[in-house]
PDB file of N, CA, C and O in Angstrom, chain B, residues numbered from 101:
ATOM      1  N   MET B 101     122.307  99.113 108.499  1.00  0.00           N
ATOM      2  CA  MET B 101     122.878  99.488 107.238  1.00  0.00           C
ATOM      3  C   MET B 101     121.904 100.352 106.429  1.00  0.00           C
ATOM      4  O   MET B 101     122.318 101.334 105.814  1.00  0.00           O
ATOM      5  N   VAL B 102     120.624  99.998 106.425  1.00  0.00           N
ATOM      6  CA  VAL B 102     119.640 100.735 105.640  1.00  0.00           C
ATOM      7  C   VAL B 102     119.529 102.171 106.127  1.00  0.00           C
ATOM      8  O   VAL B 102     119.535 103.105 105.325  1.00  0.00           O
ATOM      9  N   LYS B 103     119.427 102.348 107.439  1.00  0.00           N
ATOM     10  CA  LYS B 103     119.301 103.703 107.987  1.00  0.00           C
ATOM     11  C   LYS B 103     120.545 104.537 107.688  1.00  0.00           C
ATOM     12  O   LYS B 103     120.441 105.720 107.365  1.00  0.00           O
ATOM     13  N   ARG B 104     121.706 103.925 107.794  1.00  0.00           N
ATOM     14  CA  ARG B 104     122.957 104.642 107.521  1.00  0.00           C
ATOM     15  C   ARG B 104     123.007 105.075 106.054  1.00  0.00           C
ATOM     16  O   ARG B 104     123.353 106.219 105.755  1.00  0.00           O
ATOM     17  N   ARG B 105     122.668 104.178 105.153  1.00  0.00           N
ATOM     18  CA  ARG B 105     122.679 104.499 103.719  1.00  0.00           C
ATOM     19  C   ARG B 105     121.647 105.583 103.395  1.00  0.00           C
ATOM     20  O   ARG B 105     121.900 106.453 102.562  1.00  0.00           O
ATOM     21  N   ALA B 106     120.505 105.529 104.043  1.00  0.00           N
ATOM     22  CA  ALA B 106     119.485 106.554 103.820  1.00  0.00           C
ATOM     23  C   ALA B 106     120.004 107.921 104.254  1.00  0.00           C
ATOM     24  O   ALA B 106     119.820 108.911 103.547  1.00  0.00           O
ATOM     25  N   ARG B 107     120.650 107.975 105.410  1.00  0.00           N
ATOM     26  CA  ARG B 107     121.220 109.251 105.874  1.00  0.00           C
ATOM     27  C   ARG B 107     122.268 109.754 104.890  1.00  0.00           C
ATOM     28  O   ARG B 107     122.305 110.944 104.575  1.00  0.00           O
ATOM     29  N   GLN B 108     123.119 108.856 104.406  1.00  0.00           N
ATOM     30  CA  GLN B 108     124.156 109.240 103.448  1.00  0.00           C
ATOM     31  C   GLN B 108     123.548 109.787 102.157  1.00  0.00           C
ATOM     32  O   GLN B 108     124.135 110.648 101.502  1.00  0.00           O
ATOM     33  N   ALA B 109     122.378 109.283 101.802  1.00  0.00           N
ATOM     34  CA  ALA B 109     121.701 109.737 100.589  1.00  0.00           C
ATOM     35  C   ALA B 109     120.881 110.994 100.830  1.00  0.00           C
ATOM     36  O   ALA B 109     120.260 111.521  99.907  1.00  0.00           O
ATOM     37  N   GLY B 110     120.877 111.477 102.073  1.00  0.00           N
ATOM     38  CA  GLY B 110     120.138 112.690 102.400  1.00  0.00           C
ATOM     39  C   GLY B 110     118.658 112.457 102.629  1.00  0.00           C
ATOM     40  O   GLY B 110     117.871 113.404 102.596  1.00  0.00           O
ATOM     41  N   ILE B 111     118.268 111.219 102.860  1.00  0.00           N
ATOM     42  CA  ILE B 111     116.863 110.901 103.119  1.00  0.00           C
ATOM     43  C   ILE B 111     116.598 111.118 104.601  1.00  0.00           C
ATOM     44  O   ILE B 111     117.194 110.468 105.459  1.00  0.00           O
ATOM     45  N   GLU B 112     115.694 112.042 104.880  1.00  0.00           N
ATOM     46  CA  GLU B 112     115.390 112.400 106.262  1.00  0.00           C
ATOM     47  C   GLU B 112     114.335 111.487 106.883  1.00  0.00           C
ATOM     48  O   GLU B 112     114.306 111.301 108.099  1.00  0.00           O
ATOM     49  N   LYS B 113     113.480 110.923 106.051  1.00  0.00           N
ATOM     50  CA  LYS B 113     112.384 110.085 106.541  1.00  0.00           C
ATOM     51  C   LYS B 113     112.943 108.834 107.206  1.00  0.00           C
ATOM     52  O   LYS B 113     113.931 108.259 106.750  1.00  0.00           O
ATOM     53  N   ASP B 114     112.286 108.420 108.304  1.00  0.00           N
ATOM     54  CA  ASP B 114     112.701 107.200 108.993  1.00  0.00           C
ATOM     55  C   ASP B 114     112.476 106.018 108.058  1.00  0.00           C
ATOM     56  O   ASP B 114     111.373 105.822 107.549  1.00  0.00           O
ATOM     57  N   ILE B 115     113.508 105.247 107.838  1.00  0.00           N
ATOM     58  CA  ILE B 115     113.448 104.140 106.887  1.00  0.00           C
ATOM     59  C   ILE B 115     114.025 102.893 107.538  1.00  0.00           C
ATOM     60  O   ILE B 115     114.953 102.966 108.343  1.00  0.00           O
ATOM     61  N   SER B 116     113.464 101.756 107.178  1.00  0.00           N
ATOM     62  CA  SER B 116     113.912 100.481 107.742  1.00  0.00           C
ATOM     63  C   SER B 116     113.872  99.429 106.638  1.00  0.00           C
ATOM     64  O   SER B 116     113.290  99.668 105.580  1.00  0.00           O
ATOM     65  N   PRO B 117     114.478  98.281 106.870  1.00  0.00           N
ATOM     66  CA  PRO B 117     114.367  97.211 105.870  1.00  0.00           C
ATOM     67  C   PRO B 117     112.902  96.851 105.582  1.00  0.00           C
ATOM     68  O   PRO B 117     112.543  96.568 104.439  1.00  0.00           O
ATOM     69  N   HIS B 118     112.064  96.864 106.620  1.00  0.00           N
ATOM     70  CA  HIS B 118     110.646  96.549 106.432  1.00  0.00           C
ATOM     71  C   HIS B 118     109.968  97.592 105.546  1.00  0.00           C
ATOM     72  O   HIS B 118     109.210  97.236 104.644  1.00  0.00           O
ATOM     73  N   SER B 119     110.234  98.877 105.794  1.00  0.00           N
ATOM     74  CA  SER B 119     109.590  99.910 104.978  1.00  0.00           C
ATOM     75  C   SER B 119     110.089  99.857 103.537  1.00  0.00           C
ATOM     76  O   SER B 119     109.332 100.133 102.607  1.00  0.00           O
ATOM     77  N   MET B 120     111.361  99.502 103.348  1.00  0.00           N
ATOM     78  CA  MET B 120     111.881  99.363 101.983  1.00  0.00           C
ATOM     79  C   MET B 120     111.193  98.205 101.267  1.00  0.00           C
ATOM     80  O   MET B 120     110.851  98.320 100.090  1.00  0.00           O
ATOM     81  N   ARG B 121     110.990  97.107 101.957  1.00  0.00           N
ATOM     82  CA  ARG B 121     110.319  95.948 101.359  1.00  0.00           C
ATOM     83  C   ARG B 121     108.888  96.326 100.998  1.00  0.00           C
ATOM     84  O   ARG B 121     108.417  96.004  99.907  1.00  0.00           O
ATOM     85  N   ALA B 122     108.196  97.005 101.904  1.00  0.00           N
ATOM     86  CA  ALA B 122     106.816  97.414 101.636  1.00  0.00           C
ATOM     87  C   ALA B 122     106.756  98.374 100.453  1.00  0.00           C
ATOM     88  O   ALA B 122     105.855  98.271  99.621  1.00  0.00           O
ATOM     89  N   THR B 123     107.699  99.300 100.369  1.00  0.00           N
ATOM     90  CA  THR B 123     107.738 100.236  99.247  1.00  0.00           C
ATOM     91  C   THR B 123     107.967  99.491  97.940  1.00  0.00           C
ATOM     92  O   THR B 123     107.317  99.780  96.936  1.00  0.00           O
ATOM     93  N   GLY B 124     108.884  98.536  97.950  1.00  0.00           N
ATOM     94  CA  GLY B 124     109.155  97.756  96.747  1.00  0.00           C
ATOM     95  C   GLY B 124     107.952  96.942  96.298  1.00  0.00           C
ATOM     96  O   GLY B 124     107.631  96.910  95.110  1.00  0.00           O
ATOM     97  N   ILE B 125     107.288  96.287  97.235  1.00  0.00           N
ATOM     98  CA  ILE B 125     106.114  95.479  96.904  1.00  0.00           C
ATOM     99  C   ILE B 125     104.989  96.373  96.400  1.00  0.00           C
ATOM    100  O   ILE B 125     104.329  96.042  95.414  1.00  0.00           O
ATOM    101  N   THR B 126     104.765  97.500  97.067  1.00  0.00           N
ATOM    102  CA  THR B 126     103.717  98.429  96.645  1.00  0.00           C
ATOM    103  C   THR B 126     103.993  98.950  95.244  1.00  0.00           C
ATOM    104  O   THR B 126     103.090  98.985  94.408  1.00  0.00           O
ATOM    105  N   SER B 127     105.217  99.351  94.981  1.00  0.00           N
ATOM    106  CA  SER B 127     105.587  99.856  93.656  1.00  0.00           C
ATOM    107  C   SER B 127     105.389  98.779  92.592  1.00  0.00           C
ATOM    108  O   SER B 127     104.864  99.057  91.513  1.00  0.00           O
ATOM    109  N   PHE B 128     105.804  97.562  92.892  1.00  0.00           N
ATOM    110  CA  PHE B 128     105.631  96.443  91.970  1.00  0.00           C
ATOM    111  C   PHE B 128     104.154  96.258  91.629  1.00  0.00           C
ATOM    112  O   PHE B 128     103.802  96.092  90.461  1.00  0.00           O
ATOM    113  N   LEU B 129     103.292  96.285  92.640  1.00  0.00           N
ATOM    114  CA  LEU B 129     101.860  96.094  92.428  1.00  0.00           C
ATOM    115  C   LEU B 129     101.242  97.280  91.690  1.00  0.00           C
ATOM    116  O   LEU B 129     100.369  97.089  90.843  1.00  0.00           O
ATOM    117  N   GLU B 130     101.678  98.495  91.997  1.00  0.00           N
ATOM    118  CA  GLU B 130     101.176  99.682  91.303  1.00  0.00           C
ATOM    119  C   GLU B 130     101.501  99.640  89.814  1.00  0.00           C
ATOM    120  O   GLU B 130     100.770 100.197  88.995  1.00  0.00           O
ATOM    121  N   ASN B 131     102.585  98.987  89.477  1.00  0.00           N
ATOM    122  CA  ASN B 131     103.016  98.912  88.083  1.00  0.00           C
ATOM    123  C   ASN B 131     102.525  97.650  87.381  1.00  0.00           C
ATOM    124  O   ASN B 131     103.076  97.245  86.358  1.00  0.00           O
ATOM    125  N   GLY B 132     101.490  97.035  87.936  1.00  0.00           N
ATOM    126  CA  GLY B 132     100.836  95.920  87.272  1.00  0.00           C
ATOM    127  C   GLY B 132     101.268  94.540  87.710  1.00  0.00           C
ATOM    128  O   GLY B 132     100.786  93.545  87.169  1.00  0.00           O
ATOM    129  N   GLY B 133     102.166  94.451  88.678  1.00  0.00           N
ATOM    130  CA  GLY B 133     102.590  93.148  89.177  1.00  0.00           C
ATOM    131  C   GLY B 133     101.468  92.450  89.925  1.00  0.00           C
ATOM    132  O   GLY B 133     100.574  93.098  90.472  1.00  0.00           O
ATOM    133  N   GLU B 134     101.519  91.154  89.944  1.00  0.00           N
ATOM    134  CA  GLU B 134     100.522  90.345  90.645  1.00  0.00           C
ATOM    135  C   GLU B 134     101.013  90.012  92.049  1.00  0.00           C
ATOM    136  O   GLU B 134     102.213  89.867  92.279  1.00  0.00           O
ATOM    137  N   LEU B 135     100.075  89.892  92.984  1.00  0.00           N
ATOM    138  CA  LEU B 135     100.422  89.591  94.372  1.00  0.00           C
ATOM    139  C   LEU B 135     101.204  88.283  94.477  1.00  0.00           C
ATOM    140  O   LEU B 135     102.147  88.183  95.262  1.00  0.00           O
ATOM    141  N   GLU B 136     100.818  87.289  93.691  1.00  0.00           N
ATOM    142  CA  GLU B 136     101.509  85.998  93.745  1.00  0.00           C
ATOM    143  C   GLU B 136     102.973  86.141  93.317  1.00  0.00           C
ATOM    144  O   GLU B 136     103.853  85.499  93.890  1.00  0.00           O
ATOM    145  N   ALA B 137     103.231  86.982  92.313  1.00  0.00           N
ATOM    146  CA  ALA B 137     104.610  87.215  91.878  1.00  0.00           C
ATOM    147  C   ALA B 137     105.378  87.967  92.958  1.00  0.00           C
ATOM    148  O   ALA B 137     106.541  87.661  93.223  1.00  0.00           O
ATOM    149  N   ALA B 138     104.728  88.959  93.588  1.00  0.00           N
ATOM    150  CA  ALA B 138     105.373  89.697  94.679  1.00  0.00           C
ATOM    151  C   ALA B 138     105.710  88.747  95.822  1.00  0.00           C
ATOM    152  O   ALA B 138     106.761  88.869  96.451  1.00  0.00           O
ATOM    153  N   GLN B 139     104.821  87.811  96.082  1.00  0.00           N
ATOM    154  CA  GLN B 139     105.045  86.809  97.132  1.00  0.00           C
ATOM    155  C   GLN B 139     106.313  86.013  96.833  1.00  0.00           C
ATOM    156  O   GLN B 139     107.137  85.796  97.721  1.00  0.00           O
ATOM    157  N   ARG B 140     106.470  85.580  95.586  1.00  0.00           N
ATOM    158  CA  ARG B 140     107.664  84.807  95.214  1.00  0.00           C
ATOM    159  C   ARG B 140     108.922  85.662  95.312  1.00  0.00           C
ATOM    160  O   ARG B 140     109.946  85.207  95.822  1.00  0.00           O
ATOM    161  N   ILE B 141     108.849  86.902  94.826  1.00  0.00           N
ATOM    162  CA  ILE B 141     110.005  87.800  94.868  1.00  0.00           C
ATOM    163  C   ILE B 141     110.438  88.043  96.310  1.00  0.00           C
ATOM    164  O   ILE B 141     111.631  88.072  96.610  1.00  0.00           O
ATOM    165  N   ALA B 142     109.456  88.218  97.205  1.00  0.00           N
ATOM    166  CA  ALA B 142     109.748  88.488  98.614  1.00  0.00           C
ATOM    167  C   ALA B 142     110.099  87.224  99.391  1.00  0.00           C
ATOM    168  O   ALA B 142     110.446  87.293 100.570  1.00  0.00           O
ATOM    169  N   ALA B 143     110.010  86.075  98.734  1.00  0.00           N
ATOM    170  CA  ALA B 143     110.298  84.777  99.357  1.00  0.00           C
ATOM    171  C   ALA B 143     109.366  84.493 100.533  1.00  0.00           C
ATOM    172  O   ALA B 143     109.778  83.925 101.544  1.00  0.00           O
ATOM    173  N   HIS B 144     108.097  84.901 100.381  1.00  0.00           N
ATOM    174  CA  HIS B 144     107.084  84.592 101.383  1.00  0.00           C
ATOM    175  C   HIS B 144     106.418  83.279 101.001  1.00  0.00           C
ATOM    176  O   HIS B 144     106.097  83.068  99.832  1.00  0.00           O
ATOM    177  N   SER B 145     106.209  82.404 101.958  1.00  0.00           N
ATOM    178  CA  SER B 145     105.570  81.121 101.669  1.00  0.00           C
ATOM    179  C   SER B 145     104.052  81.246 101.559  1.00  0.00           C
ATOM    180  O   SER B 145     103.392  80.335 101.060  1.00  0.00           O
ATOM    181  N   ASP B 146     103.496  82.366 102.020  1.00  0.00           N
ATOM    182  CA  ASP B 146     102.045  82.553 102.024  1.00  0.00           C
ATOM    183  C   ASP B 146     101.730  83.986 101.612  1.00  0.00           C
ATOM    184  O   ASP B 146     102.374  84.921 102.088  1.00  0.00           O
ATOM    185  N   SER B 147     100.749  84.169 100.732  1.00  0.00           N
ATOM    186  CA  SER B 147     100.395  85.519 100.283  1.00  0.00           C
ATOM    187  C   SER B 147      99.826  86.365 101.417  1.00  0.00           C
ATOM    188  O   SER B 147      99.811  87.592 101.324  1.00  0.00           O
ATOM    189  N   ARG B 148      99.358  85.723 102.487  1.00  0.00           N
ATOM    190  CA  ARG B 148      98.869  86.496 103.642  1.00  0.00           C
ATOM    191  C   ARG B 148     100.014  87.226 104.335  1.00  0.00           C
ATOM    192  O   ARG B 148      99.780  88.178 105.080  1.00  0.00           O
ATOM    193  N   THR B 149     101.227  86.795 104.102  1.00  0.00           N
ATOM    194  CA  THR B 149     102.396  87.506 104.627  1.00  0.00           C
ATOM    195  C   THR B 149     102.721  88.695 103.732  1.00  0.00           C
ATOM    196  O   THR B 149     103.148  89.742 104.219  1.00  0.00           O
ATOM    197  N   THR B 150     102.522  88.540 102.441  1.00  0.00           N
ATOM    198  CA  THR B 150     102.848  89.590 101.473  1.00  0.00           C
ATOM    199  C   THR B 150     101.805  90.699 101.477  1.00  0.00           C
ATOM    200  O   THR B 150     102.151  91.873 101.349  1.00  0.00           O
ATOM    201  N   GLY B 151     100.547  90.342 101.621  1.00  0.00           N
ATOM    202  CA  GLY B 151      99.448  91.303 101.538  1.00  0.00           C
ATOM    203  C   GLY B 151      99.608  92.550 102.390  1.00  0.00           C
ATOM    204  O   GLY B 151      99.382  93.650 101.885  1.00  0.00           O
ATOM    205  N   PRO B 152      99.986  92.434 103.653  1.00  0.00           N
ATOM    206  CA  PRO B 152     100.126  93.635 104.480  1.00  0.00           C
ATOM    207  C   PRO B 152     101.223  94.601 104.004  1.00  0.00           C
ATOM    208  O   PRO B 152     101.240  95.762 104.413  1.00  0.00           O
ATOM    209  N   HIS B 153     102.125  94.135 103.155  1.00  0.00           N
ATOM    210  CA  HIS B 153     103.159  95.015 102.614  1.00  0.00           C
ATOM    211  C   HIS B 153     102.620  95.898 101.489  1.00  0.00           C
ATOM    212  O   HIS B 153     103.285  96.845 101.068  1.00  0.00           O
ATOM    213  N   ASP B 154     101.426  95.592 101.005  1.00  0.00           N
ATOM    214  CA  ASP B 154     100.788  96.358  99.933  1.00  0.00           C
ATOM    215  C   ASP B 154     100.165  97.611 100.543  1.00  0.00           C
ATOM    216  O   ASP B 154      99.160  97.535 101.250  1.00  0.00           O
ATOM    217  N   ARG B 155     100.761  98.742 100.266  1.00  0.00           N
ATOM    218  CA  ARG B 155     100.307 100.001 100.877  1.00  0.00           C
ATOM    219  C   ARG B 155      99.604 100.914  99.881  1.00  0.00           C
ATOM    220  O   ARG B 155      99.534 102.124 100.095  1.00  0.00           O
ATOM    221  N   ARG B 156      99.087 100.351  98.799  1.00  0.00           N
ATOM    222  CA  ARG B 156      98.417 101.191  97.803  1.00  0.00           C
ATOM    223  C   ARG B 156      97.245 101.952  98.396  1.00  0.00           C
ATOM    224  O   ARG B 156      97.059 103.127  98.081  1.00  0.00           O
ATOM    225  N   ASP B 157      96.450 101.314  99.246  1.00  0.00           N
ATOM    226  CA  ASP B 157      95.310 102.001  99.860  1.00  0.00           C
ATOM    227  C   ASP B 157      95.769 103.160 100.727  1.00  0.00           C
ATOM    228  O   ASP B 157      95.114 104.201 100.759  1.00  0.00           O
ATOM    229  N   GLN B 158      96.872 103.001 101.425  1.00  0.00           N
ATOM    230  CA  GLN B 158      97.393 104.080 102.269  1.00  0.00           C
ATOM    231  C   GLN B 158      97.823 105.261 101.411  1.00  0.00           C
ATOM    232  O   GLN B 158      97.632 106.410 101.809  1.00  0.00           O
ATOM    233  N   ARG B 159      98.399 105.000 100.241  1.00  0.00           N
ATOM    234  CA  ARG B 159      98.822 106.091  99.355  1.00  0.00           C
ATOM    235  C   ARG B 159      97.619 106.853  98.835  1.00  0.00           C
ATOM    236  O   ARG B 159      97.654 108.080  98.735  1.00  0.00           O
ATOM    237  N   ILE B 160      96.545 106.129  98.501  1.00  0.00           N
ATOM    238  CA  ILE B 160      95.332 106.788  98.033  1.00  0.00           C
ATOM    239  C   ILE B 160      94.769 107.663  99.141  1.00  0.00           C
ATOM    240  O   ILE B 160      94.405 108.813  98.897  1.00  0.00           O
ATOM    241  N   GLU B 161      94.695 107.132 100.353  1.00  0.00           N
ATOM    242  CA  GLU B 161      94.185 107.910 101.480  1.00  0.00           C
ATOM    243  C   GLU B 161      95.034 109.151 101.700  1.00  0.00           C
ATOM    244  O   GLU B 161      94.490 110.232 101.927  1.00  0.00           O
ATOM    245  N   GLN B 162      96.354 109.023 101.639  1.00  0.00           N
ATOM    246  CA  GLN B 162      97.231 110.173 101.848  1.00  0.00           C
ATOM    247  C   GLN B 162      96.987 111.222 100.768  1.00  0.00           C
ATOM    248  O   GLN B 162      96.964 112.419 101.056  1.00  0.00           O
ATOM    249  N   GLY B 163      96.807 110.781  99.535  1.00  0.00           N
ATOM    250  CA  GLY B 163      96.525 111.713  98.445  1.00  0.00           C
ATOM    251  C   GLY B 163      95.233 112.465  98.668  1.00  0.00           C
ATOM    252  O   GLY B 163      95.150 113.659  98.379  1.00  0.00           O
ATOM    253  N   GLU B 164      94.229 111.784  99.175  1.00  0.00           N
ATOM    254  CA  GLU B 164      92.953 112.432  99.454  1.00  0.00           C
ATOM    255  C   GLU B 164      93.078 113.389 100.632  1.00  0.00           C
ATOM    256  O   GLU B 164      92.502 114.477 100.611  1.00  0.00           O
ATOM    257  N   ILE B 165      93.810 113.001 101.639  1.00  0.00           N
ATOM    258  CA  ILE B 165      94.011 113.866 102.803  1.00  0.00           C
ATOM    259  C   ILE B 165      94.688 115.166 102.383  1.00  0.00           C
ATOM    260  O   ILE B 165      94.362 116.235 102.900  1.00  0.00           O
ATOM    261  N   GLU B 166      95.627 115.076 101.448  1.00  0.00           N
ATOM    262  CA  GLU B 166      96.349 116.268 101.007  1.00  0.00           C
ATOM    263  C   GLU B 166      95.462 117.240 100.246  1.00  0.00           C
ATOM    264  O   GLU B 166      95.859 118.385 100.030  1.00  0.00           O
ATOM    265  N   ARG B 167      94.272 116.815  99.833  1.00  0.00           N
ATOM    266  CA  ARG B 167      93.335 117.712  99.158  1.00  0.00           C
ATOM    267  C   ARG B 167      92.648 118.670 100.134  1.00  0.00           C
ATOM    268  O   ARG B 167      92.097 119.692  99.725  1.00  0.00           O
ATOM    269  N   VAL B 168      92.686 118.337 101.412  1.00  0.00           N
ATOM    270  CA  VAL B 168      92.017 119.165 102.416  1.00  0.00           C
ATOM    271  C   VAL B 168      92.773 120.481 102.556  1.00  0.00           C
ATOM    272  O   VAL B 168      93.988 120.499 102.755  1.00  0.00           O
ATOM    273  N   ARG B 169      92.044 121.564 102.450  1.00  0.00           N
ATOM    274  CA  ARG B 169      92.630 122.903 102.584  1.00  0.00           C
ATOM    275  C   ARG B 169      92.121 123.540 103.871  1.00  0.00           C
ATOM    276  O   ARG B 169      90.926 123.504 104.165  1.00  0.00           O
ATOM    277  N   PHE B 170      93.017 124.108 104.613  1.00  0.00           N
ATOM    278  CA  PHE B 170      92.644 124.803 105.840  1.00  0.00           C
ATOM    279  C   PHE B 170      92.841 126.292 105.632  1.00  0.00           C
ATOM    280  O   PHE B 170      93.857 126.733 105.095  1.00  0.00           O
ATOM    281  N   GLY B 171      91.850 127.060 106.066  1.00  0.00           N
ATOM    282  CA  GLY B 171      91.995 128.511 106.045  1.00  0.00           C
ATOM    283  C   GLY B 171      91.500 129.197 104.864  1.00  0.00           C
ATOM    284  O   GLY B 171      91.590 130.422 104.777  1.00  0.00           O
TER     285      GLY B 171
END
């Protein structure tokens, strides 16, 4: 269902329920949410399950990579 809805919305990027959950958790944390609250929202019994969904470090790395100029 997620992939179909993404295509209907014109989203070309490969998307899955897992990537949507990770995006939601990352956005929540970027906007000042606490990991423990994200854990409850995601219905995870352990924060070690929620932690890997936090992709803030990956976004920072991607932003830095985009600064590289070739040529």
